[in-house]
C-alpha positions in Angstrom: 11.3 -9.6 46.2 11.1 -9.6 49.9 12.2 -5.9 49.8 9.1 -5.1 47.8 7.0 -6.9 50.3 8.6 -4.9 53.1 7.8 -1.7 51.2 4.2 -2.9 50.7 3.7 -3.6 54.4 5.1 -0.2 55.3 2.8 1.6 52.9 -0.2 -0.4 54.2 0.7 0.7 57.8 1.0 4.3 56.7 -2.3 4.2 54.9 -4.1 2.6 57.8 -2.6 5.3 60.1 -3.9 8.1 57.9 -7.3 6.4 57.6 -7.7 6.1 61.4 -6.3 9.5 62.1 -9.0 11.8 63.6 -7.7 14.7 61.5 -8.8 13.1 58.3 -12.2 14.7 57.4 -14.2 13.9 54.2 -14.8 16.9 52.0 -18.4 18.0 51.5 -19.6 17.5 47.9 -20.4 20.9 46.2 -23.4 20.9 44.0 -22.9 22.8 40.7 -24.9 26.0 40.5 -28.2 26.0 38.7 -28.2 27.0 35.1 -30.0 30.3 34.7 -32.7 30.8 32.1 -32.0 32.6 28.8 -32.5 36.4 29.0 -36.0 37.5 27.8 -34.4 40.9 26.8 -32.2 41.1 23.7 -30.3 43.9 22.0 -32.2 44.3 18.8 -30.1 47.2 17.4 -27.3 49.5 18.4 -25.3 52.4 17.2 -21.7 53.2 18.3 -19.3 55.9 17.2 -15.8 54.7 18.0 -15.4 54.9 21.8 -18.9 56.3 22.3 -22.1 54.3 22.3 -25.0 56.3 20.8 -28.0 54.2 21.6 -29.1 50.6 22.3 -32.5 49.3 21.3 -33.8 46.5 23.6 -36.6 44.1 22.7 -38.8 42.0 25.0 -39.1 38.5 23.5 -41.3 37.0 26.3 -45.1 37.0 26.7 -44.9 38.9 30.0 -44.1 42.5 30.9 -40.5 43.1 32.1 -39.7 45.6 34.9 -37.0 47.7 33.4 -35.6 48.9 36.7 -34.4 45.4 37.5 -32.0 45.3 34.6 -28.6 46.9 34.0 -26.3 47.7 31.0 -22.6 46.9 31.1 -20.2 48.3 28.6 -16.6 47.2 27.7 -13.9 48.8 25.6 -10.8 47.5 23.9 -7.6 49.2 22.7 -7.3 50.1 19.0 -4.5 48.6 17.0 -2.7 52.0 16.9 -3.2 52.7 20.6 -0.1 54.3 22.3 2.1 51.9 24.3 1.0 51.8 27.9 -2.6 52.8 27.2 -5.2 51.4 29.5 -8.9 50.6 29.1 -11.4 52.4 31.3 -13.9 50.4 33.4 -17.4 51.8 34.0 -19.8 50.3 36.6 -23.0 48.7 35.3 -25.6 51.3 34.4 -29.3 50.8 35.4 -31.5 50.4 32.4 -34.0 52.7 34.1 -34.1 54.7 37.3 -37.6 55.3 38.7 -38.8 58.9 38.6 -41.7 60.2 40.7 -42.6 56.6 41.7 -43.2 55.5 38.1 -42.5 51.9 37.4 -42.0 51.2 33.6 -42.5 47.8 32.2 -41.4 46.7 28.7 -44.5 44.9 27.3 -44.4 41.7 25.4 -43.0 42.5 22.0 -42.2 46.0 23.1 -39.0 48.1 22.9 -37.1 50.4 25.1 -34.2 52.7 24.2 -31.0 53.3 26.2 -29.6 56.6 24.9 -26.1 58.0 25.6 -25.0 61.6 25.7 -28.3 62.9 24.3 -28.1 61.0 21.0 -31.8 60.1 21.3 -33.7 62.9 23.1 -36.9 60.9 23.7 -35.2 57.8 25.0 -36.7 56.5 28.3 -33.3 55.5 29.6 -30.7 58.2 29.4 -27.0 58.0 30.3 -24.0 60.3 30.1 -20.4 59.1 29.4 -17.5 61.5 29.4 -13.7 61.5 29.5 -13.2 58.5 27.3 -9.9 58.4 25.4 -9.9 58.2 21.6 -7.6 55.2 21.3 -10.3 52.8 22.5 -13.5 51.5 20.9 -16.7 49.9 22.3 -16.2 46.2 22.1 -19.0 44.7 24.2 -22.7 45.5 25.1 -24.3 43.4 27.9 -27.8 43.2 29.5 -27.7 41.8 33.0 -30.2 40.5 35.6 -29.6 38.4 38.7 -32.1 35.7 37.7 -31.1 35.3 34.0 -28.0 34.6 31.9 -26.6 37.9 30.5 -27.3 38.8 26.9 -23.9 39.8 25.4 -23.2 41.5 22.0 -19.5 41.6 20.8 -18.5 44.4 18.5 -15.4 44.4 16.3 -13.2 47.4 15.7 -14.6 47.5 12.2 -18.2 47.8 13.5 -17.3 50.8 15.7 -16.8 53.2 12.8 -18.5 56.5 12.3 -22.2 56.2 11.2 -22.3 52.5 11.9 -25.7 51.2 12.9 -26.3 47.4 13.4 -29.6 45.7 13.6 -30.6 42.0 14.2 -31.8 40.3 11.1 -35.4 39.3 11.1 -36.4 35.8 9.9 -39.6 33.9 9.7 -39.5 33.1 13.5 -38.4 36.6 14.6 -34.9 38.0 15.3 -31.9 35.8 14.4 -28.5 35.9 15.9 -26.8 37.7 13.0 -26.5 41.5 12.6 -26.7 43.5 9.5 -25.6 47.1 8.8 -28.2 49.9 8.4 -27.4 53.2 6.9 -30.1 55.2 8.7 -30.2 55.8 12.4 -34.0 56.1 12.3 -34.6 52.5 13.3 -34.7 52.9 17.0 -38.0 52.6 18.8 -39.1 53.7 22.3 -42.8 53.1 22.2 -45.3 51.0 23.9 -43.3 50.9 27.1 -45.7 50.1 29.8 -46.2 51.9 33.1 -47.9 50.0 35.8 -51.2 51.9 36.4 -52.0 53.4 39.7 -55.2 54.8 41.3 -58.6 53.7 40.1 -60.7 52.8 37.1 -63.4 55.2 35.9 -66.2 52.6 36.4 -67.1 50.3 39.3 -69.3 47.2 39.6 -72.9 48.0 40.5 -74.6 44.5 40.4 -73.4 41.0 40.9 -75.4 37.8 40.2 -73.6 34.7 41.6 -76.5 32.2 41.9 -78.8 32.7 38.9 -82.1 31.0 38.5 -82.4 27.6 36.8 -83.1 27.9 33.1 -83.7 25.7 30.1 -80.7 25.2 27.8 -82.7 27.1 25.2 -83.3 30.1 27.5 -81.0 33.0 26.5 -82.0 35.3 29.3 -79.0 37.0 30.9 -80.5 36.3 34.3 -79.7 32.7 33.7 -76.0 33.5 33.8 -73.6 34.7 36.5 -72.5 38.2 35.7 -71.0 41.5 36.9 -72.5 44.8 35.7 -71.0 48.2 35.3 -72.7 51.6 34.6 -70.9 54.4 32.8 -71.8 57.5 34.7 -69.1 59.6 32.9 -69.3 61.8 29.8 -66.8 59.6 27.9 -66.8 56.2 26.2 -64.8 53.8 28.4 -62.7 51.0 26.9 -62.3 47.8 28.9 -59.6 46.5 26.6 -56.8 47.1 29.0 -58.3 45.6 32.1 -59.1 42.1 33.6 -62.0 41.2 35.8 -61.0 39.1 38.8 -63.3 37.0 41.0 -61.3 35.1 43.6 -58.4 33.4 42.0 -59.8 33.6 38.5 -59.3 36.6 36.2 -60.8 37.2 32.8 -59.5 39.6 30.1 -62.2 42.1 29.1 -62.8 43.8 25.8 -65.3 46.3 24.3 -66.4 49.8 25.1 -69.4 51.3 26.9 -70.9 54.7 25.9 -71.8 57.4 28.4 -75.0 56.4 30.3 -74.8 52.8 29.1 -74.4 49.4 31.0 -71.7 46.8 30.4 -72.3 43.2 31.4 -69.6 40.6 31.7 -70.3 36.9 32.3 -67.8 35.3 34.6 -67.8 32.3 37.0 -68.5 33.5 40.5 -68.4 31.4 43.8 -71.9 31.2 45.2 -70.7 31.4 48.8 -69.6 35.0 48.4 -66.3 36.7 47.9 -64.7 39.7 46.1 -64.7 41.1 42.5 -62.4 43.7 41.2 -60.7 45.1 38.1 -56.9 44.9 37.4 -54.6 45.9 34.6 -54.1 43.6 31.6 -51.1 42.0 33.1 -52.4 41.6 36.7 -49.7 43.9 38.1 -52.1 46.4 39.8 -55.6 46.2 41.3 -57.8 49.2 41.0 -58.7 49.9 44.6 -62.1 51.6 43.9 -63.4 48.6 42.0 -63.0 46.1 44.8 -66.5 44.9 45.9 -67.5 42.2 48.4 -70.7 40.3 47.7 -72.5 38.1 50.2 -73.2 34.4 50.3 -76.0 33.6 47.8 -75.8 29.8 48.0 -79.0 29.5 50.0 -82.3 28.5 48.3 -83.9 31.7 49.4 -81.1 33.7 47.5 -81.3 31.7 44.3 -82.1 34.1 41.4 -81.4 37.2 43.4 -78.6 39.7 42.7 -76.4 41.7 45.1 -76.8 45.3 43.8 -76.0 48.9 44.7 -79.3 50.8 45.2 -79.4 54.3 46.6 -75.9 54.1 47.8 -76.4 50.8 49.7 -75.7 47.2 48.7 -78.7 44.9 49.1 -80.5 41.9 47.6 -82.3 42.9 44.4 -84.1 41.6 41.4 -81.6 41.0 38.6 -81.8 43.5 35.8 -78.9 43.0 33.3 -79.6 45.7 30.9 -81.0 48.5 33.0 -81.1 50.2 36.4 -80.9 48.0 39.5 -84.3 46.9 40.7 -85.0 46.6 44.4 -87.0 43.7 45.9 -90.8 44.2 46.5 -91.6 45.1 50.2 -93.0 41.6 50.9 -89.9 40.0 49.5 -87.7 42.3 51.6 -89.6 41.2 54.7 -89.2 37.5 53.8 -85.5 37.9 53.2 -85.1 39.8 56.5 -86.8 36.9 58.4 -84.8 34.3 56.5 -81.5 36.1 57.2 -82.2 36.2 61.0 -81.6 33.1 63.1 -84.9 32.2 65.0 -84.9 33.0 68.8 -85.4 30.2 71.3 -88.7 29.7 73.1 -87.4 31.5 76.2 -86.2 34.5 74.2 -87.6 37.4 72.3 -86.2 39.6 69.5 -85.2 43.1 70.5 -86.9 45.5 67.9 -84.0 48.0 68.2 -81.0 45.6 67.9 -82.8 42.7 66.2 -81.0 40.4 68.6 -82.5 37.6 70.8 -82.9 38.5 74.4 -83.8 36.4 77.5 -87.4 36.5 78.7 -87.3 37.4 82.4 -90.3 36.2 84.4 -91.4 36.9 88.0 -89.5 35.7 91.1 -92.0 32.9 91.6 -90.2 31.0 88.8 -86.9 31.2 90.7 -85.6 28.1 92.5 -86.2 28.7 96.3 -83.0 29.3 98.4 -82.0 26.8 101.1 -82.8 27.3 104.8 -79.4 28.8 105.5 -79.4 31.1 102.4 -81.0 34.3 101.3 -81.6 35.9 97.9 -79.4 38.8 96.9 -81.7 41.6 95.6 -79.1 42.9 93.1 -78.0 39.6 91.5 -81.1 37.5 92.4 -78.8 34.7 93.4 -78.9 32.7 96.7 -76.2 33.5 99.2 -75.3 31.8 102.5 -76.4 33.4 105.8 -73.2 33.9 107.8 -73.6 33.9 111.6 -71.3 36.1 113.7 -71.8 34.0 116.8 -69.2 31.4 117.9 -72.0 28.8 118.2 -71.9 28.2 114.5 -68.3 27.2 114.7 -67.3 23.6 115.3 -66.1 23.3 119.0 -62.3 22.8 119.4 -60.9 19.7 121.0 -60.0 19.5 124.8 -56.3 20.1 124.0 -57.0 23.0 121.6 -57.9 26.7 121.7 -59.4 29.0 119.1 -57.1 31.5 117.4 -58.9 34.9 117.6 -57.3 36.1 114.3 -58.0 33.1 112.1 -60.9 31.5 114.1 -59.2 28.1 113.7 -58.4 25.6 116.4 -54.8 25.4 117.6 -53.1 22.9 120.0 -52.6 24.0 123.6 -50.1 21.3 124.5 -46.7 22.4 125.6 -44.3 22.2 122.8 -41.3 21.6 125.1 -42.8 18.4 126.6 -43.4 17.0 123.1 -39.9 17.5 121.7 -37.9 14.4 120.9 -34.4 14.3 122.4 -31.7 15.0 119.9 -29.0 12.3 119.1 -25.5 12.4 120.6 -24.0 14.0 117.5 -26.8 16.6 117.2 -27.9 19.8 118.9 -31.2 21.7 119.0 -31.5 24.9 116.9 -32.8 27.6 119.3 -34.7 29.4 116.4 -36.5 26.4 114.8 -36.4 24.0 117.7 -35.1 21.3 115.3 -32.2 18.9 115.7 -29.2 19.5 113.6 -25.7 17.9 113.2 -22.9 19.2 115.3 -20.3 20.6 112.9 -16.6 20.1 113.9 -14.6 23.4 113.9 -11.5 21.6 112.5 -12.1 20.0 109.1 -9.0 18.2 107.8 -8.0 19.3 104.3 -6.9 16.9 101.6 -3.2 16.6 100.8 -3.9 16.9 97.1 -6.8 18.3 95.1 -9.3 15.9 93.6 -8.9 15.5 89.9 -11.6 14.1 87.6 -11.3 12.6 84.2 -14.3 12.2 81.9 -15.2 8.8 80.6 -14.8 10.1 77.1 -11.2 11.3 77.7 -10.3 8.0 79.4 -11.8 6.0 76.5 -9.9 8.1 74.0 -6.6 7.6 75.9 -7.2 3.9 76.1 -7.9 3.8 72.4 -4.6 5.5 71.6 -2.7 3.2 73.9 -4.3 0.1 72.3 -3.5 1.5 68.8 0.2 2.1 69.8 0.4 -1.4 71.2 -0.9 -2.9 68.0 1.5 -0.8 66.0 4.5 -2.0 68.1 3.4 -5.6 67.8 3.1 -5.2 64.0 6.5 -3.5 63.7 8.1 -6.3 65.9 6.6 -9.0 63.8 7.7 -7.3 60.6 11.3 -6.9 62.0 11.4 -10.6 62.9 10.1 -11.8 59.6 12.6 -9.6 57.6 15.5 -9.7 60.0 17.9 -11.1 57.5 17.0 -8.4 54.9 17.4 -5.7 57.6 20.9 -7.1 58.6 21.9 -7.2 54.9 20.8 -3.5 54.5 22.8 -2.4 57.5 25.9 -4.3 56.3 25.6 -2.7 52.9 25.3 0.7 54.4 28.3 -0.1 56.7 30.5 -1.0 53.7 29.5 2.1 51.9 30.4 4.3 54.9 33.8 2.4 55.3 34.7 3.0 51.6 34.2 6.7 52.1 
């Protein structure tokens, strides 16, 4: 029983030593990786011919356009049952779903398809790949769509599904594609349509009138001038469709619809900040802003601007009379003058408005209004400012004291007393520096050297050493006490060991 106690004490001492050891460091907890979202792209159909994939039909299940160039296709093969002994399976690096050509950026629209064709099986496929040198004793066993921000979409193919003429398509249920595949005898199921290229350049039409602060109207008034709007004019020879664009005002965008014939006007009611901002057209998904449609309109929140529109007239933007269904109407001349005066900040009473720059300028009066200069000053004819009259005679300078003289270079007073008579005697262990005339200590030419170099020990090192000494002392005391308490058991163990050695 006491032997078990001895073992318990020894184990406790070992555990305490390990706990107190500076080498013991707690391991940092590792958070599990975030679970990536499900892939918005799925493989809706595929066709394989033994070891050769023919095409893969890819479908966008999300409500947002997907950039095809950010995705890749990975293929895997397996050995056939009758493959020669020692055969190996080739490994092909992931293939980009699409490589941009001429700067084009294709997007797969919501509910749209894109085809990845192999070895020319589908001539009009947007994504084309060539695979060669594949042995005949393998078959395509896996198709995979990959993206860094989504979980991969994986389709496993059995050896039986990789037979000649096999075409597999996802079954379609009431809620869309299901997870099961069914065989199709015809290869004419693939689609490569409605893939979306992000538009570039401009839109045929641009805004020509913006009403951000309409007049106050009765709820029964249906006048378009009671609403905020942006107006377009079709100056082309074609009918323009607004179905594929959105109208943006600040952070709010509105999907447009409808067409406008040549020579016609299109009016779109949209909420506009009264304090000014920008309006523009962008594509239906907000991926591209048509540069030529960006227009800045001025602050119309003032009472004087209420009911006025910001319109393009004769090539210049200006305040105008709203005209939703026709050509832009300029303000009457008297209203233009009123708006011009309102827009200008009034000048102060001591200023006037420069007719050329329209800026306020100081009214300069005659010299009689200038503050007179002091008796010892004169007025500078260039700056019209007062300046002190400097006298070159020495009488304007304050006389120096009896024991001083005037420095001819600085014109300042300097002491004439002899410096030698004012020097304080140096102490017995000092001497006077001939250059600075100051006392300095007399340095001994023989400086004794120390018999040993000075060593320093940081407080931290000393504390650490003292801690280890204390720890060792406590350990020795603990071991001594344990030996005394279990001395009889220890003597009995030694005697047993001695008998065992003697028998041998």
